[in-house]
C-alpha positions in Angstrom: 27.6 92.5 32.6 29.5 91.4 35.7 30.3 87.7 35.9 29.0 85.8 38.9 31.6 83.9 40.9 31.5 80.1 40.4 29.8 78.2 43.2 32.0 75.9 45.1 31.6 72.2 44.2 29.8 70.1 46.8 31.9 67.5 48.6 31.5 63.8 47.3 30.1 62.7 50.7 27.4 65.4 50.5 26.4 64.1 47.0 26.1 60.6 48.3 23.8 61.7 51.1 21.6 63.6 48.7 21.3 60.5 46.4 20.3 58.2 49.3 17.7 60.7 50.5 16.2 61.0 47.0 16.1 57.2 46.6 14.2 56.9 50.0 11.7 59.5 48.9 11.0 57.7 45.7 10.4 54.5 47.5 8.0 56.2 50.0 6.0 57.7 47.1 5.6 54.2 45.6 4.5 52.7 48.9 2.0 55.4 49.4 0.3 55.0 46.0 -3.3 53.8 46.2 -3.7 50.0 46.2 -6.1 50.1 43.2 -3.7 51.9 41.0 -2.4 49.8 38.2 1.2 49.3 37.0 0.2 51.2 33.9 -0.3 54.4 36.0 3.3 54.2 37.3 4.5 53.6 33.8 2.5 56.7 32.6 4.1 58.8 35.3 7.5 57.6 34.4 6.9 58.4 30.8 5.9 62.0 31.7 9.1 62.3 33.8 11.2 61.0 30.9 9.8 63.4 28.4 7.5 60.8 26.8 4.3 62.2 28.0 3.6 63.8 24.6 2.9 60.2 23.3 -0.3 60.2 25.5 -1.4 63.4 23.9 -0.8 61.9 20.5 -3.0 58.9 21.4 -5.8 61.2 22.5 -5.5 63.2 19.3 -5.7 60.2 17.2 -8.8 58.8 18.9 -7.1 55.7 20.2 -7.3 56.6 23.9 -8.9 54.0 26.1 -8.9 51.4 23.4 -7.3 48.0 23.5 -4.5 47.4 21.0 -6.5 44.6 19.4 -9.9 46.4 19.4 -9.4 47.5 15.8 -8.3 44.0 14.6 -10.8 42.4 12.1 -12.9 39.5 13.4 -11.4 36.1 12.6 -13.7 33.9 10.5 -15.3 31.0 12.3 -13.4 27.8 11.8 -15.6 25.1 10.1 -16.7 22.2 12.2 -14.7 19.1 11.4 -16.9 16.2 10.3 -17.1 13.3 12.7 -14.5 10.7 11.9 -15.9 7.2 11.2 -15.3 4.7 13.9 -12.2 2.7 13.2 -12.6 -1.1 13.5 -11.2 -2.7 16.6 -8.0 -4.2 15.5 -7.4 -5.9 18.8 -9.6 -8.8 17.8 -8.4 -10.1 14.5 -10.4 -13.3 14.8 -13.4 -11.4 13.3 -11.6 -10.7 10.1 -12.7 -12.9 7.1 -10.4 -15.7 6.1 -8.1 -14.7 3.2 -8.1 -17.1 0.2 -5.2 -19.5 0.1 -2.4 -18.1 -2.1 -0.5 -20.6 -4.3 2.6 -21.9 -2.8 5.4 -20.1 -4.8 8.0 -22.6 -3.6 6.3 -25.1 -5.9 6.9 -23.0 -9.0 9.9 -24.0 -11.2 13.0 -21.8 -10.8 13.0 -18.9 -13.2 16.2 -18.7 -15.2 15.5 -15.5 -17.1 15.5 -17.2 -20.4 11.9 -17.2 -21.7 12.2 -20.3 -23.8 13.6 -22.3 -20.9 11.2 -20.9 -18.3 8.2 -21.6 -20.6 9.3 -25.2 -21.2 9.7 -25.8 -17.4 6.4 -24.3 -16.4 4.4 -25.9 -19.3 6.0 -29.3 -18.4 4.7 -29.1 -14.9 1.3 -27.9 -16.2 1.1 -31.0 -18.5 2.0 -33.3 -15.7 -1.2 -32.3 -13.9 -3.6 -33.2 -16.7 -1.6 -36.4 -17.4 -2.1 -37.6 -13.8 -5.8 -37.0 -14.0 -6.2 -38.7 -17.4 -4.3 -41.8 -16.2 -6.5 -42.0 -13.1 -9.6 -41.7 -15.3 -8.6 -44.3 -17.8 -8.1 -46.9 -15.0 -11.2 -45.9 -13.1 -14.3 -48.0 -12.7 -17.8 -46.6 -13.4 -16.6 -44.0 -15.9 -18.7 -43.4 -19.0 -17.2 -44.7 -22.3 -17.1 -41.2 -23.8 -15.2 -39.7 -20.8 -12.8 -42.6 -20.8 -12.1 -42.0 -24.5 -11.5 -38.3 -23.9 -9.1 -39.2 -21.1 -7.1 -41.5 -23.4 -7.0 -38.7 -26.0 -5.7 -36.1 -23.6 -3.3 -38.5 -22.0 -1.7 -39.4 -25.4 -1.5 -35.8 -26.6 -0.2 -34.3 -23.4 2.4 -37.1 -22.9 3.8 -36.6 -26.4 4.1 -32.8 -25.9 5.7 -33.3 -22.5 8.3 -35.6 -24.0 9.1 -33.0 -26.7 9.5 -30.2 -24.1 11.8 -32.2 -21.8 13.9 -33.2 -24.8 14.2 -29.5 -25.8 15.3 -28.6 -22.3 18.0 -31.3 -22.3 19.3 -30.6 -25.8 19.1 -26.8 -25.9 19.8 -25.9 -22.3 21.5 -29.0 -20.9 18.7 -29.0 -18.4 17.6 -32.5 -17.2 14.4 -31.1 -15.8 12.0 -33.6 -14.2 8.4 -32.4 -14.4 6.4 -32.6 -11.1 2.8 -32.7 -10.0 2.4 -29.6 -8.0 0.3 -29.7 -4.8 -2.2 -27.3 -6.4 -2.7 -29.6 -9.4 -3.0 -32.6 -7.1 -5.6 -30.9 -5.0 -7.7 -30.1 -8.1 -7.4 -33.6 -9.4 -8.4 -35.1 -6.0 -11.5 -32.9 -5.9 -12.6 -34.5 -9.3 -11.6 -38.1 -8.2 -13.7 -37.7 -5.1 -16.9 -37.8 -7.2 -18.5 -40.7 -9.0 -21.0 -41.5 -11.8 -22.3 -38.6 -13.9 -21.0 -36.1 -11.3 -17.5 -37.4 -12.0 -17.9 -37.2 -15.8 -19.0 -33.6 -15.5 -16.3 -32.6 -13.1 -13.6 -34.2 -15.3 -14.7 -32.2 -18.3 -14.9 -29.0 -16.3 -11.4 -29.6 -14.9 -9.9 -30.2 -18.4 -11.5 -27.0 -19.6 -10.1 -25.0 -16.7 -6.7 -26.7 -17.2 -6.6 -25.8 -20.9 -7.7 -22.2 -20.3 -4.8 -21.8 -17.8 -2.4 -23.2 -20.4 -3.6 -20.9 -23.1 -3.1 -17.9 -20.8 0.5 -19.0 -20.2 1.0 -19.5 -24.0 -0.4 -16.0 -24.7 2.0 -14.5 -22.2 5.1 -16.2 -23.5 4.5 -16.4 -27.3 5.8 -12.8 -27.9 8.9 -13.6 -25.8 9.9 -16.9 -27.3 13.0 -16.8 -29.5 13.2 -20.4 -30.8 11.2 -20.8 -34.1 10.5 -24.5 -33.5 9.2 -23.8 -30.0 7.0 -21.0 -31.2 5.5 -23.3 -33.9 4.9 -26.0 -31.3 3.2 -23.6 -28.9 0.9 -22.2 -31.6 -0.1 -25.7 -32.5 -0.8 -26.6 -28.8 -2.9 -23.4 -28.5 -5.0 -24.3 -31.5 -5.5 -27.9 -30.3 -6.6 -26.9 -26.8 -8.9 -24.1 -28.0 -10.7 -26.8 -30.2 -10.8 -29.2 -27.3 -12.4 -26.6 -25.0 -15.1 -26.0 -27.5 -15.8 -29.7 -27.9 -16.0 -30.3 -24.1 -18.4 -27.3 -23.7 -20.6 -28.8 -26.3 -20.7 -32.1 -24.4 -21.5 -30.3 -21.2 -24.2 -28.3 -22.9 -22.6 -25.0 -22.1 -21.3 -24.1 -25.6 
């Protein structure tokens, strides 16, 4: 076989002219395309020119031609309706809020030292001071029944003796010269009783003593397991028994036993 002679290479300038003409022809073809044709059509044509046209045939063969990519996606379940949220109160007008009960003034509480014996003696001393003040006022009051006056003297004597013992223990054991005080809360409760007269006063006095003793017993029950001094524990147990008996007697007199 006779070999053909090689064709001479085209000059570089000639190649540039051919490239410019080809580019211009391609732009003219794009401009002359129907206005209704979609970009997808151009993409399809390009894919045919680049050798990717066989992908279209594969789509036809697989039955996916003309279908949206999401047409075979399963239907999403309907989202449940959220229940209506309750109307929130209008916080801009706080004047409609109910009055909160008055909390006890913690500044009137005796200072806690961390020693249960010392802390109990301080708190119970203040507690006794409240009933002693009411008993003193009742003994000296006009128009009080003889029975209530006698009860007031009994409570005054017992509470005074116990208070003296507790302050002495504070001084000797802890070098604590504590001065018991009448708290504003105890004063307010005493004043509410002293504002009455006649049989109403007698009844209010006994009710107040019952409430006072019940508060004291709760304090004793809280501290008895913590107390370390044997003499103090013995005194507290005796105080608890006396006040429990006095509560029962006062309720019998009130007719509520």
